[in-house]
C-alpha positions in Angstrom: 2.7 -17.0 34.7 3.1 -14.7 31.9 5.0 -16.3 28.7 8.6 -15.0 28.2 8.6 -16.1 24.3 6.3 -15.2 21.5 6.8 -17.3 18.2 5.5 -16.3 15.3 5.3 -18.4 11.9 4.6 -16.2 9.0 4.7 -17.2 5.4 5.1 -15.2 2.3 3.1 -16.7 -0.6 3.9 -14.1 -3.1 6.7 -13.8 -5.7 8.5 -11.1 -4.1 9.4 -9.6 -0.6 6.6 -8.5 1.0 6.4 -5.8 4.1 3.9 -6.7 6.9 2.5 -5.0 10.0 2.7 -7.6 12.3 0.9 -6.6 15.4 -1.8 -4.3 13.9 -4.6 -3.0 16.0 -6.9 0.0 16.7 -4.1 2.3 16.8 -2.1 1.0 13.9 -3.2 2.8 10.6 -2.3 -0.3 8.7 -4.2 -2.5 10.5 -6.3 -3.1 7.6 -3.5 -5.2 5.9 -3.2 -7.5 8.6 -4.1 -11.3 7.4 -5.5 -9.5 4.4 -5.7 -11.8 1.1 -6.6 -9.1 -1.6 -3.6 -7.6 -3.5 -3.5 -4.5 -5.3 -0.9 -3.8 -8.0 0.2 -0.7 -9.5 2.9 -0.2 -12.4 5.0 2.9 -12.0 8.0 1.9 -13.6 7.7 4.2 -16.8 6.4 7.2 -14.8 8.6 10.5 -15.3 8.5 11.5 -11.6 10.4 14.8 -12.9 6.9 16.2 -14.0 4.6 15.0 -11.5 3.6 16.7 -8.3 0.2 15.1 -7.1 -1.4 11.7 -6.9 -5.0 10.6 -6.6 -6.5 7.4 -5.5 -9.8 5.8 -5.8 -11.0 3.7 -2.4 -14.2 2.7 -0.9 -15.1 0.1 1.8 -15.7 -3.3 0.5 -18.8 -3.5 -0.6 -19.6 -0.1 -0.7 -21.6 1.5 -4.0 -19.2 4.6 -4.7 -15.5 5.2 -4.6 -14.3 8.2 -2.5 -11.0 10.0 -3.9 -7.7 10.2 -1.6 -5.0 12.7 -2.8 -1.5 13.8 -1.7 2.2 15.1 -3.2 4.2 13.0 -5.0 7.2 15.2 -3.9 8.5 14.3 -7.5 10.0 10.9 -6.7 9.0 7.6 -5.9 10.1 7.5 -2.3 8.2 10.8 -1.4 5.1 9.6 -3.0 5.3 6.1 -1.0 5.6 8.0 2.3 2.6 10.3 1.1 0.2 7.5 0.0 0.9 5.7 3.3 0.2 8.7 5.4 -3.6 8.4 4.0 -4.0 5.6 6.4 -5.6 3.4 4.1 -3.4 0.7 4.7 0.5 -0.1 4.4 1.5 0.6 0.8 5.2 -0.8 -0.5 7.5 -0.3 -3.5 8.8 -3.1 -5.3 11.7 -2.5 -8.3 11.8 -5.3 -10.8 14.3 -3.7 -13.1 14.8 -0.5 -14.8 11.2 -0.9 -16.4 9.0 -2.3 -14.0 8.5 -0.7 -10.4 5.6 -1.5 -8.6 3.2 -0.1 -5.6 1.5 -2.8 -3.8 -0.6 -3.3 -1.1 -3.0 -6.2 0.6 -6.2 -5.0 1.8 -9.7 -7.3 2.6 -11.2 -3.7 4.2 -10.8 -1.0 1.4 -11.1 -1.7 -2.6 -8.7 0.4 -4.3 -9.6 1.8 -7.9 -7.6 3.9 -10.2 -4.4 5.5 -9.5 -3.7 9.0 -11.1 -0.2 10.5 -11.1 0.1 14.4 -12.4 
């Protein structure tokens, strides 16, 4: 007889709210985040979005020798930037604003390693 209820016990071990992809799977472009322990943080708090149009981020498979570069459009604001970086299918990136000066883009990923993030 199939189960009628699924109970999930999820614990956030970060000092801030973390969004996650719970079910994952091959069809999920954010599957690389499920159960990942390696965190990547980028401080974008003091950035002038009015002058931005594009971004690049370095990424590689864990253990690979060289980084590749992915790029996208910032849309001139952090919300559009977040949408664009998530459309790269490198994992689920989230935005967190601590105060007027500290804003972070973060992700957890054990499949990819990330290097420099440049916003131009």
